[in-house]
N, C-alpha and C positions, 0 to 999 in steps of 0.2 A: 228759219227756212223759208219763211213767207216773205221775207225782204225781197225788194227789187235789186237785181244783180247786174243784168245785162240787156241793153236794147241793141238787137242785131239790125244789120242793114235792111232787112226786109220788114223792120217795124215791130217783130215779136219782142215782147218783154219777158225775160226770164227771171224766175225767181232764184234765190240761192239753192233752195232744195231741188229745184229742176235741173240746174246746172250740175250739181253735186250727183244726182241720180244717174244722169247720162254719163258723167266721167266714171262713175263706178262701175256701170255696165261696159263701158270701153275696156276698163282695167281687167274685168273678169274675161272679156272676150280676147283681149290680148293673151292672157294666160291660157285660155282655152286654145289659142293657136300654137301653144307651145313655147311662147316667150317666157324668158327667165330674167332675173336681176342682171342687169349689165347689158342686156339686148337693146337694139336701137330700132325706132320706127320713123321712117322718112315721110315727110308731108309735102304736098305740092297743093296748096289750098288757096281760096281768096280770103278776105276778112269775113269771117262767119263765126257763129257760135260753136261749130264743131271744131274749130281751131283751138278754142279755148278748152273745150271738152278733152281733146286728145292731151293736150298739155296738162291738164289737172289729172288726167288718169296716169300718164306715164311718170309724172313726177311724184306720185304717191306709191308706186309700186317699183321703185329702183330701176328705171329704165331711162334711155336717153330718147329725146325727140330732136330730129334734125329737120328744121323748116327750110324749105327750098324755094328760091326766087321763082315765082309763078311766070316770069317773063323769059326764062330759059328756054333754050331749045331741047329737043329730045336728047341728042348725045350728052349735052351738058348735065341734064337731070340724071341720065343714066350713070355718069360718072360718080356723082355725089351719092346716089342711092347705093351703088356698088362699094364705094370707097368707105362709106359709113357703116358698112356691113349690116345695113338695115335687114331685119327679118320680116318686117311688114311695111308695105308701101301704101300710102293713102294719097289718092289723087282727085282730080275734079273733072267733071266733063266739060267744064268751061275751059280747061286747058288740055282737052282730050287729046288732040293730035301729038302734043309734046309728051304727055303721059304715056300714051300708047306707045309711041316711038320709043321711049326710054325703057319701058317694060320688055318690048321685043328685042331690043338691042342687047339687053344683058340676060334675056330669058329668064326673067323674075317670075317665079311661080305665081300662076293666076290665082291659086287658092290663098294666097298671102296678099294679094293686091285688092284694094278696096276703093271705092270712089264714091263722091258725092254726084248723083245723077248717073245715067246710063253711059257705061263706057266698055267697049269691047276689050275682052281680057281681064276685066276686073269685076269683082263681086260688088253688089250694092253696099254702101256704108252701113246700112241698116242690119246687114247679115253679121257684121261684127258684133252687134249689140243684141240681136234678137234672142230672147230666152234667157238673157243673163240677168242676175240679181242686180237690184239698185242699191243694196247695201255696201257698206265699206268692205274692201277686200281684207282678207287676212294677211298677217306678215307684211304690213306696210313699212316701206323705207324710202328715203329721199332719192328721187331721180333727178336729172337735170337736162336741160337744152344743150345741144351740141351744134352750134352755128359754123357754117363754112364761110370763109372768106370770099370775096368777089371774084378772085382768080386773075387780077390784074397782072400778077407776075407768074404765069404758067397756070397749072391747074389750081382750082380752089383747094383750101386746105382747112381741115378741121382739127381741133385738139380735144382729145377724149380725156377730160379730166377724171381722176379717180372718184367715184361716188362715196360720199360721206355716209357713214354708218350711224345715222341719226334720224330721229323721226321727221317725216315730211312736214309735219306741222310746226316743228321747231324751226326748220330751215326756212319755211314760208314766213314765219314771224321775224326771223333775223334779217332776211331779204327786204322785206317790206318796210323795215324801220328805217331805210335810208331816205324814205320820203319825208322824214321828220327834219332832215337837214334843210328843207324848203318851208318848214313851218306848217306842213301839211300833216294833220292828226288823224289817227284812226277813228273810223265812223264819222260823226260831226256833220251828218248830212252831205258828205262830199261826194261829188260825181265828176268822174274822169271821162274826158272824150278823146277817142283815138281816130285819128284820120289817115294815118300812114300804115304801110303794109306790115302785117304781123310777122313777116318772115325776117324783118329787120331786127337785130338784136335788141337795141334799146327800146324799140316800140313794144315788143312783147314784154320786156322787162318792166317797163313802166306800167303798162295796163294790167298784167297779171298782179303785180305787186298791190296796185290799186285794189283789185278784187280780194287780194288776201288780206288787206288791212281794213276791209269793210266797206269799201267805196263801190258804188255802182258805176259800171262802165258803158258808155255810149259808144257804138261802133260804126264807122262809116265804111262802105265798101270802097269808095274811092274818094279822095279829098276834094271836095268842091267847095270853095270859100263861103258863098252865101248858105249853102246848105248847113255848113258848120255854125254859122250864127244863129240859124233857125234851130238847130238842135240844141244849142246853149241856152236859148230862150226857152224852149219846151222843157227840157229836163233839168233846167237850173244847174248847169254844169258849173263846178268849181275851180277845176283845175286840168291842165293837159300838158302834154310834152310835145314840141313841134321843133322844126328846123327854121333858120331865118328866111329862107325862101318863101315859107308859108306866111310868115310875118309880112313880108313884102307884098304878096299877093293880096293878103287881106286889106293892106294900107291902100292899095291901088283900086279897091272897090269904090264905085261911086258914092259919094256922101249920102245920097238918097237911099242907097241900100244900107249902107253902115248904120245909119241913124234909125233904121226901121225895126231893129231887135233890141231886146233888153238884155245887156250884158252885166247888168247889176250884181248877178250871183257869183261872178269870177273872184277868185282870191289869189291864184297863182298861175303863172305861165312859165313853164320851164323850156329853155331852148338848148340844143346841143348840136354836135355834128359839124359846125362850121362857125367861124367868127360872126358875130352879130354887132353891127355898128351901133354906138351908143345913141346916135340920132334916132335910129329905128326903135331901140327900147323905149325912148321918152315918148316916141309917138304912140307907141302901143299903149303906155301908161296913161298918156294923156286921154286915150280913146276908152281903155277898158278900166283904168284905175280910179274911177270916181266911186 
């Protein structure tokens, strides 16, 4: 429990025990709100430790978490909150106008709405956890994330897959094992860096599976190329998951910037979401592959 688990964008370093304790408090808090197995929690958050805490809470008590793109407008958020049949809505003061407009549009109960930071019509996020135990909840069962499409053909769509009647620990082990396809082993001093928004499907999958398999995660609030290099050096990052555009932006950095940071800790860099030119891969290997 004392091992390093997460460096959040504010620079706080969370241990495994601290993350688990907060996740357990949220799990107890959600149940105290009357939520049961199969219910949904909708979230509109920035990249933050609380995003992982809610995810870890929901997926150990048999519920769904629907992450919502924090760039959407109030009506767009309102549709997803309502369509997902969310029983709790967690927002952020950072996206306060849109979250408040969404809650008002569907008249979402204010006593079931919580926010990071002050937001009219929402209770403080701390109210969800206050007074609740940091111990594991009883009757644990696997939950899952229910993502929505981007809505490029009509309204966004979510698919509610049936929950598996299986231990959340077994599910986490099975899910995280896919990192082995890339030669990434459990523990092994691995550190994953995440610079993309956690509301994206693959981003949350890769970073949460890194946590489950015993890797520390370094989280950026917004992806800034040079900041990423600085964090790789600071935390001795070993792997990440990015899109080819991020490769291009890194390669466009001035050589004086690229050579300033030690990249020798890197072992694997996984790309997805779009085709990546072979030439780009070779340039990345020439730079990071020493």
